[in-house]
N, C-alpha and C positions, 0 to 999 in steps of 0.2 A: 631456551637461554632466556628467553625475553620475560618468560613467566618467571622463573629464578629471579632476574633482577628486580622486574615490576615486584614480586611478593618482599623481597629484601626492602625497597623504598618503600613497600605501601606498608609495612610493619614500623619503619624509623618514621615515616609519617602522622602513624596513628598513635606512636610514643610521645612526639613533640606534642600534636593537639591535646593530648591526654595531661602531659605535665603542662603544658600552659593552662589550660582549662582547671586543675585542680589549683594551680597558683592563684588564679584567679578569685575561683571559689573560697579558698582559703581567706585569702584577702578581706573578700566582703564579708565573711561570716564573722571576723575578727572586727571590721569596721563596725558592723549593726549590732555587735555585742558591746563594743567600747560607748557606742551612742547609747545605747539602753542604760548601762551601766551607769555613765554619767547622770543621765536623765532621772533615776531612780534613787541614785547616792544623794545627789539636790534635795528631792523631797524628803528622803529619809531624815537629811541633816535638818528641814524644816521642820518636820513633826517631832525630833527629838527636841529641838528649841522648844516649842510649845508646851510640850510633855515637861521641860524643865520649868518652864516658867507657872505649869498648873500645879507642879509638885509644891513649889516656893510659895504660891499663895493658896495653897489648898482647895482650889476651884477647877474641877475637870470640866464642867460642862462647854466651856470653850474648845478644849481639848477634843472634846468629843463631837462636838460641831465639824470640826477641821477634818477628824477623821471620816466622818461619814460624807463631807463633801466630797473627800478625796476619792473614796472608794465609789461613790455615784458616779464619779467624773472619770476614774480609770479602770473601774471596776475589779480593784485589785482589795484585797484583804488587808487588815491592819491589826495587829495586837500589840497595846502599850501598859507594861507592868508600872505603876508607879504608886511608891512605897508598897502598902499591902492589896492595893486594889488591882486588877486587871481590867482594861477597857480594849475593846474589838467593835471593829466595822467589817461589814463585807461578809464575804463566803469563807472566811480564816476560820477554823476551828480550834481554838487555843488547846485544844489536846491530843492535836496531831506532835507526833514524835520528833519531826522536826522543827516545830516551832518549841516544844519543851526543851528541846537540846539549845537550842537558840536563847530562851532566857536562861538558863542554866550558865552559858557562856557568857552572856553579858551582863549576868550578877559578879563573873570574874572579871571584868572590865576589858572583856574580847569583843571584838567587833570584828564583821564581815562583811563588805559591799562587794565584793568581787563574784562576777557571773561567768560560769562557763561558757565555752563557744557555744555560738548558738547551732544547733541542726536543725535541717530545712522540715524535720518531721519530730515526733513524739511528742513529750510532755512540755508545755510552756508554762509550766508553774516552777519557779524557782524562790529560795528564803532569801533575803538579806537583813539583817540588824546591825545595831549598835546600843551600846548604854550610853545614857548620860547622868551627867552630876556635878557635883564639884572636884576639886583636883585632887581631893583624899578619900570622896564617899562616892558610893555608885548610888544614885537614886533612883535608878528605872532603867527599862530597855524598850526598844522601840523595835519592832519584827513587821516588815513588810513582805506580802506574799507578789512578788513580781509577773505578773503575767506577758510570757515573751512571745503570744500570738500574734499579735501584729507583725513583728518583727520577723518571727518565721515565715510568716506570709510573705514579705519583701524578700526574705531570701532564697524563699522556694521561685518568685519572681525573677530573683536573679540568676538562680537555677536555671530556669527554662531560657533565658534569656543567651545566657552562656551556652547550654546544651543546644539552641539552634545555631548560635555562632560557630560553635566547635564543628556542629556535622559542615555547616557550610565552608568551613577552613579546611575540614579533612577531604572533603570533595574536591574543592580547589588543587590541593596538595596531592591528591591520586591523580587527579585530571592532568597536574604539571608532571607528576613522576611518570604518568603514560607516555605523556609525549617528549619527555625528557629520552627516554629508553627507547621510544620508536627513533629518535633522533641519533641515537648513538647507537643503535643495534642494527639498523634498515641498511646503511653501508657495511656490517658484518654480515648479514644473511644475503645482500646481492653478491659479495664476495664470495660465500660459502657456494651459491649457487654457479658462480661464473668457474670456479675450483671444479664441482661436477660437471660444467659444461666444458671445460678444457681436458679435464682427465678422457671424458666419453667421445668427442668428436676430435681434438686438438684445436679448435677455437674457441674462442671467445668474445664475446662484443665489447665496446669501450662501456666502463663504468662511470656510470653519474658520479661527480665528483661533489658529495656533501659530508654532512656531519660534522663532528669537531676535527680541527686542523691536522691531527696527525691519522685521521683514517682517509679523510680527502686525500693526503700523500701516501696513503698503503694503497689508494683506489689506482691514483696517477701508476704507482710502480708497478702494480698488478697487471694494468694495462699495457704497459710496456712489454713486459714480461710476456704476457699472454700472447702480445705479437709476435714477437722473437719466437717463441715455442713454436706456434701456430707454424710460422714461416719455416723454421727447421723442418717440422714434421711434413709440413705440405712439398717442401723440396725434398725431403729423403725419399717420401712417397713418389715423386715426380721421380725422384732417380732411378727407384727401383722398377717402376713400369718403364722407362725410357731404355734402361740397360737390358731389361729382358726383352723389349721390342728390338733393340738393336742387334741382340746376339741371335737372333731369328736368320739373319742374313748368312753370316759365318758358319753358322750350326745347318745351314741349308746348303751351303756351298761343302761343307764338310762331308754331308749326307753324299752329293752328288759325286765328290771324288772317291768316295768308298765305296759308290754302286759301280764307279768305272774301274777302281782297284780291282774289285771282286772279278771283275772278268779277265784278270790277267793273271789270278793267280791258280797255281796247277795242282798244288796239293790239297789233300785233306784237312791237313794242319792247318795252312794258309787258308783255306776253307773256312775253318773253325776258329780261327784269331780273328779274322774279319766279321764274322757274325756275335762275336763278344764285344767287339767295338762298337758295331750297330746297336746291340742292345743299350749299351751305354750310352749313345747318343738318343736312344728313344728316350732313356731316363731322364737325360739332359732337356730334351723338349718338353717332357714330361713335366719336371720343374719349373721349365720358362713359361709353359702354360700355366700351371698352377699359382706362380706368382704374380703373372698379369690379372687374372682373375681374383686374385686375392685384393689387388691394389685398386681393382674397379669395385670390391663388395666394399672394401674399407671406406672408399669416397663415398658410397651411397649410403654406408651406414652414417657417417657423419652430415650428410644432407638430412637424412631422415630423421637424426635427433635435433637438428637447428628447425625442422618443419616443426615437429613436435614442440619445441619451444617456443613457436611463434615467430621465428627470425628470420622463414623463407616463406613471405606469404606470396609471392609470385610464381610458388612452385605448390599448386595444388597437390593435395593426396588421391594418388589412384583412386579410379572409380572401384566398388565392391565388383567381386568375381566369385563365381561358384569356384572352388576349387576342386572339385569332385571330378570333373571332365577333365582338366589339366591332369590331376591323379592319374586318370584311367589311361589318357595319352602317353605318359611315360612308363607304365607298368607296359603298356606292348610295344613300346621301343625297348625294353629291358629283358621282354621274353627270349629273343636268341642268347642274351649273355645268361640269363636264368637257365636256359637248357645246356648252355655248356658248364654250370658249376651244379647242374643236377638240382637246382632250388625249384620249389613249387611257390608260385606267386598267387596271393588271393587279394583279391580286393572286395572290401566290406561293401554292403549295399549302401547308397548314397543317404544321408539323413532326410527326411521330410519336415516341414520343409526346408529348403538347399540352406545349408551354412554358409553365408556368404564372410569374405573377408578382404579387407583393403589392402591388396599388393598389386605388384606388377605380375600379370599371367607369364613372362619370360623368367622372370626372377622365381618366381614359385615353380615353374618348372624345372629351372636349375638346381633348385634347394630339394626337390622331390628326386631328381636325377642322381644327385649326390649322394642322399641316402641310400637308394636302392643299390647304386655300383658300390656301394659300403660293403651294406648287407651280404650282399651275392659273393663280394670277394673276400669278406671274411667268416662266411657261415656258410662254406658249400654244403650243398646236401641238406639244408634247412628250408623251412616254410617260410617265404618271408610276407607278411602281410600289410596291406597299405588299407586305411582306417581315414574318415573324415567324421567328425561328431562334434555335438556342442558338448561342452563340460563346463557347467556352472557360466559365468559370463566370457568364456573364452571358446573360441572354434579351434581344435586341434586337426593338425593335419599330421597322420602318425605311421612312422614304419616300424614295424617290429619283425624280428624272427625268433626263432626257438633253437638259436645256436649255440656255443660256448658263453656270449657275452662278454662282459669286463668287469672286474670287481670295483668298488665303489671308488678307493684312490685312483685308478685308473680312467673311471669316467668322468672325474675331476677334472682329468687333465687332457681328455681325448681334444677338445676345443682348442689347446694352445698350438700355436704355428710350431707344423713338421715335427710334433710329435708321433710316435709311433707305439703302440704297445708291444712289449717285448717277446708276447707269445704270437706276434703276427710279422716279425721281423723277417721272416724267407717271403711276405706274399709281398710282391712290387706293389708300390705307394710312395707318395710325397709326405704325408702327413698334412697336407694343408684344407682336406675337403670337408671336415667338421668347423675348420675354422672360416671357411666358406662360408657356409650354410649358416654358421651363428651371425657373420657380419651380414648378411643378406637379409635374414631373419630381422635383426636388428635396424637396419634399412627400412623394413617394411611395417614397423610399430610393433613386432613380435619377438619372440626369445626361442632359443632353444634348448631342449630339457633333454639330456639322457638318463634312463632310467631302468632299473632290469624290469624284463620281462617276465610273465609268469607262463609255467612255472620255471622257466631258465630263456636267458637269450639277453637282447638289448630291444629296447624299446627307444626310438628317438623322435622325439615328439616335437614340432614345431608349434607354438600356441599363440595364436593370433586375439586381440581385445576384438569383440564383435561390433561391428560397425553401428553407428544411431541408427536410430530409425529415419531419420530425415535423410539418409545418405543411402538406404536401401532403394533398389529399382522398383519400380512397378510391378506389381504383383507377386514380390518376394517378402512383403512385410507379414507376419506373423497372421494378422485379421484376413488378411487376401488370401493367403495360402488356405486357410481354415475355411474361407467362402467357396 
């Protein structure tokens, strides 16, 4: 946006400079032309008067001296036709077509002492003429070859001065346009960043009040609104967590009462009804546990975003850890569940040198466990492969299976709260597992990506940015490893 606004202002500034410069240069050309024209017209009139006197007394010697003196002083040629004689001085050739045309027009009592506007470059020779004689008879004509070279040099100097001034003015205007654009758009850019921060974390810092008055008022209004929204979202999240926590006590008491009730039941039908009630109670406990873990993950995600934005200097990022041992431990824990689901667990070899990630080990283990449980639950009988590898500038922790997988529209919705695939509606679950993994990945600077595995199945990838070299532990830098 800034480039577009600055581009428009720059074009307007250049147009203004061009118009001002053009006006000044046109005025300078007109001024120098008028000055030259007045000076040469006066000289032409004086020569015409001398020629008239010479025509009256028949003595052209004085006229010739005047002509030679003028040509020697100004370097301009003169042609004078007195009755049947033609006098000339300087380098003006009497046979030139423009001279002949001028003499012909003068014979018809036509004069021309006007000069065309000067141009900085081009031919500097211009011809002016006038007839002389009595009121009823033309006795002759004077033709003056005007040398505009000196005037053109002055015009070029003015062009140079105006050009330098125009460049300076353009630089000042462009600098002013850049400052004004930054002054106006800086609050808009801050507001845009604050909106993204509010969208991602539910929090937004106080915006500085600068720029035009309207934008200062908008910044104040947004700050008030962001605080209200943040407080509302925090209260909502806390309410969900508190409610889930508080429901554990009555749910536990209900479970105890059902256990005692089962001791009093006699018939198989009564025991079957009690078991169904216990199954529903297990589902309620699972949902409460999932909601609590999701609330904690969302809180961690908001902290991770603020830390990445530089708003939590007091909470440093976690030290880099090797995800392979964490993944290996979760594979071992999932082995009994894999045996029940008739799944084969495969752990790919560790990369060398180790691929480190900036992630809390406990949260990394929780994410890996969620993804492994999902694969074992929804792809029974499949081969589940766990991999840690470097890919471009990222470290990828991937859990893939060769089960039925999910179509693209369902993969896009899989991280939505309480979403469950229609093809897995009969499998017990809460629909919160992928959401929790996505929030925990965001809390640690990563992201969850669901893709189709080859040749079929689902590949759940957690992509972490590779830590900077100054964050690596001794002995884990690429140079140390190669040594």
